N, C-alpha and C positions, 0 to 999 in steps of 0.2 A: 922729200916725199911727204905728202900730207897724210897724217894718221886719221883714219875714219873711225869714229866711235859708234859702236852698235847701239841700237835702241835698248834701253834697260828692260823693257817688256820682252823683247826678243831674247836677251841674255837670260832672263829669268826662266822663260819657257824652254830655253835650250839646255840649261843645266839642272833644272828642277826634276827630281825623280818622277817617273810616270806612274800611272795606276798599275801597270804591269809589274813595275819594280816593287811596289808595295805588296802586290799579290804574291810575288816570288818569295819575299821575306816571310809573309804569313804562312805560306805553304811549307817553308823550311822548318817551321816550328812543329816538329812531329809529336812532341809531348803535350801539345796544347790543342784543344778544339776551339777554333775561332769561326764564328758565323754571324750573320746579320739577319734581322727580322724586319718585315715591313710594318706599317702602322696597324695592320690587322693581325700581327703576331705570326705571320707566315714566314718560313725560312726562305730567304732569297739569295744567300751566298753561303758557300760551304768550303772550308779549307781542307787540305790534304790531311792535316792532323785530325780533323773531325772524322774523316773517313776511317783513319787508322783506329781511333778510339771507339767510335759508335758502330762502324761496320757498314754504314750506308754510303753508297756511291752518290756523287753530286746529283745525278739525274733522278735518283730514287727519293731524295729528301727535299729537293726544291719544291716549294708550295705546301709542304706539310706544316701543320700547326706547331707552335712552340711546345705544346703539351707532349709531343712525341718523345722527348728525351726524359720525361719524368715518370716516376713509378705511379701505380694506380692510387696508392695511399696519398701521395703528394698532390695528385690531381684532385682527389676528393676533398683534400684540405685546402684547395685553391692556392697552392704554393706558387705556380707560374704567375698567376694574377697578382699575388702579393709582391713577388719580386719586381714586376713591372711598376706597381704602384710606388714601392720604395725608391726605385730608380728615378721615377719622375719627380718624386718629392725631394730626395736628397742628392740627386745627380748620379747615384750609383747604388747598387745593391750587391752585397756579397753573402755567400753562405758556404757551408760544407754539408754535402748530402749525397745520398745514393742516387744514381741515375741508371737508366735502362738502355741497353743497346739493341741493335736490330735482331740479334739472336736471343733476346730476352734475358741475357745475363746482366748482372748488376756490377757497377763499379762506383767507387767513392771518389768524389772530386771537389776541389775548391772551385767555386764559380763566381764570376763577376758579370754583371749586366749594367749597361748604361745607355742613355738615349743617344741617338745619332742625329746630329743637326747639320743643316746645310750652311753655305757661306753666309747667307742672310738670316740665319737663325731659325729657318723653317724646320719643322719636325719631319725627319725622313724615316725613322724607325729605331732599331735598337741593335747594339752589339753585345754578343754573349761570348765570354771566354771561360773555358774550363781547363783545369789541369788534373789529370788522373793521379789520385793519391791512394788507390786501392791497396797497393803493396804496403805502403806505410801504415795505413789504417789497420789492415789485418795484423801486421806485426805488432802494433801498439796494443790492439785488443787482445792478441794472444799473450803478450807479456803481462798485461793487466790481469788476465784470467789466471795465468800461472801464479802470479803473486797472491791473488785472492785464494787460490787453492792451497797455497802454502799456509796462509793465515787460517783457513778452514781446518787444515790438518791438526793444528794445535787445539782448536776448539773440539774437534772430534776425539782427540786423545783424552781430553778431560771428560768428554761425554762417556767414552768407553769405560773409564775408571769409575764414573758415577754409576753406570749400569752394573758393573762388576761388584761394586761395594754395596749397592742398595738393592737393585731390582733382581739380581741373581742370588746374592747372599741371603737376603731376608727370607724368600720363599724356601731356599735350601735348608735354612735353620728350622723352619716349620716342618719340613719333610722329615728331617732328622729327629725332631721332637716327637712327631707322630709315630715314626718307626720305633723309637725307644719305648714309648708308652705301650705299643703293641707287643714288643719283646718282653716287657716286664709284666704285662697283665693279660697276655693271650689266654692263659688257662682259665682265668676268672671271668672273662668277658662273655656276654650273651651273643648269640649268633647275629642278631639284628645290629647290635652296636659294632660288632666286629666287621660286618659287611659294610656298614656306613663309613667306618674309618679306613677300610681298604679302598673303598671308592674315592674317598677324599685324597688318600695317598696317591692313587693312580692318576687322578685329575691334576693334582699339584705337580706331579712328576712330568706329566705330559705338557702342562703349561710351561714348566721350566725348560724343557727341551725345545719347545717352540721359540721361547725367548732366546735361547742360546743359538738356535738356527738363524734367527733374524740378526743377531749380533754378529755372527760369523759372516753372513752375507754382506752386512753393512760394512764391516771391516774390510771385506774383500774389495768393495768398490773403492774405498779410500786408500788402501795400502798395497793391494796386489795388482798394480798397474800392468804387469807383464802379461796377465791373462786377458786383458782387454783387447778384443779383436774385431773392430768394426769392419763391415763389408757392405756392399750393395745387396739388399735383400728385399724380397717381395712381401709386402705387408699381409696380404690375404692368407698366405700359408701359416703365419703365426697366429692370426685371429682364429682360423679354423682349428688349429691345434688346441688352443685354449678352449674353444667351444666343445671340442671332442672330450676334453678332460672334465669340463664342468657341466656338460649336458645332463648327466644323470641327476646331479644335485639340483639343477634348475627344473628338470622335469618333475621331480618329487613335489615341488612347490608350484607346478604348472606355470613356470616363468618361461616366456618365449625369448630365446637368444637368436638374434639375426644380425647380419651385417650388410652394408651397402658399399663394400670396397670393390672397386673396379680391378679387373685383371691388369697385371703389369704395373700396378701402383707400388713403387719401391721407395725405400729409405736407406740412408747410410748409417748403420748402427750395429752394435754387438747383438747377435742373435739371441744369446742366452738372456741378456739383460732385457731385450725387447719382450721376450716371452714372459719374463717375470713381471714386467710392468703391466702388460695386458691382463695377465692372470690375476694379479693383485687387485686391480681396479674392478674387473668383472666379478671376481669372487666377493669383494666387498659389496658390489651392487646387488648380487643375489641375496646376501645376508640382510640387506635393508629394503628389499622389494617384497611386497605382499603377494600372496597367491593370485595367479591370473595376470600378473604384471608382465612387463617386457623390458629387455635390455637391447639397445641397438648400438652398433659400432659403425661409424662412417668416417670419411676423410676427405679433405679438400686441400688443394695446393695453394700456397700463398708465397709468391716470389720463390726463394730458394729453400723454403721449408714446407713440410707437410703437417697439417693440423689434424690430429686424430681426435674424434669425439666419442665418448662412451656415455650414452644417455640411458637413464633408468626411470621407471615410473614408481620409485620407492617413496620412503617417508620424508625425504628431503632433510635439510639441515638448517639450523639457525645461523645468523650472521656471526655470532660468537664462536660457534664450532668451526665455521669455515675459516675464520681468521687464524685459528690455532692448528688447523688440520695438518699443515706441512711443517710445523715447528713444535712438536710435542715437548713439554717441559721435561728436562732430563732428570729432575729430582724424583720423578715417579713414572717412568715409562710403563711399569707394570699396571698402574692404575689407568693410564691412558689406553693401554691395550684392552683392558677389561671393559672400560666404559664404551669404547668404540668398536667392540667385537673384533679386535685385531687391526683395525684401520690405522691406529696411531703409528705403530712401528712399520707396518706394511707400506704405508704411504711415505714414511720417511725413507724407506728403502727405494721406493719408486722414484722419489725426487732425486735421490743420489744417483740412481742409474741414468735418469734422463739428463742430469747435469753432466755426467760423464760422457754422454753422447751428444753434447752441444744442444740439448733440448731444454724445455721448461714445462711446467704443469700449472694449471689453475682450475678452479671449480666454480660453477654457477649452480645455485640450488634455491628451491622454494619449499618451505616446510609443507608437508602434506601432498606435494605434487611430484617431486622427484629431483634428481641431481644430474648434472652433465659435467663430466671430467674431460678436460681438454689437455692434450700435450702435443708438443712439437718435436720433430726430428728433421735433420737436414736431409735433403733429397740426394745430394752428392757429397763427396768428401770435401769438408771445409778447407779453404785455402790457408796456407801458412799456419796450420793447427799445431800447437805445442802441447804435448801431453805432459802429465806430471813426471813421467819417467824420463823425459828428454831434458837435455841441458840447454840453457840459453847462454850463448857465448857473446860477450861484448868485445868489440875491437878496441883494444887499449893503446893502439899505436897513435902517436901524435899526428 
């Protein structure tokens, strides 16, 4: 019997995997988002893994622009455009960055984009591949933060010793000296001189107590982690509490306190710490604002954070003062507090509270015009957060 040989082209088409076969493979990669773009950067295919990661069903996302998966900041920085330019130039572009889902939540991903060409080399579009690394990113950041906090603890221990040995001991020695002089010379002193020394003694004792209170609060942030109790709280309640407390002081100087915080604006933070942060900043603003001025508190959402602004029409600050504002020199905190009317240690306390709550603080100021203090707080409970009081356990198994 004669063996019939099939045409090679027929054999190739018979056993070559089909487009559906490749599509099934791509859809099976649930940990990866794989999709394609046309030459106008519009999404024209969407894998099952993309739906899982981004939340968009295929019919919801087809036709949308490449920008859809990027954050507002990245779009403003033209990151999508730059990725395409690098891919065209080098044949591929890779990066690690935060992306945004349908629900507006963020995830961290490794990304790869490369041009898609046809059999004859014609340009068809682009392929984008993403792998979700959010859990790994959060874990790495949490560990780095934990290690950084341990390093800071050593620094703070040295700072506390410096305060105890210098900023508390020196004024206390002066108080004791004044009290001894009064004890030895009380009968011989004139009423005016006596009154002057008693006033000095009272003021020095009050300043010393204020310094001790700051020190206790500061140590509480760094060492008493068990009392740290962050929850979801409404910002407006805490702003109004501070206004109620400071309104009389502001009114004496005809300073207007007002806020533009919307109802239901919330943050995830420790309530006592948040109250202390707002009170410290507003109190400092009152001290540095002239009669007839104003202090405004406002807030805006940026991704998963809330940015709170406390703006005053006060005397403002020089660049030199701003640079040292949150890092007072430990050799003389007493002098810093005196020069800045309490702002030195108070803002150190504020910075510590905010860092404890996964926030940060910065300032913008123009001399003679006023200052704006900005601080951030998370809107929701941070993922994979590791507190100083928690243990990090590494798997030592081979």
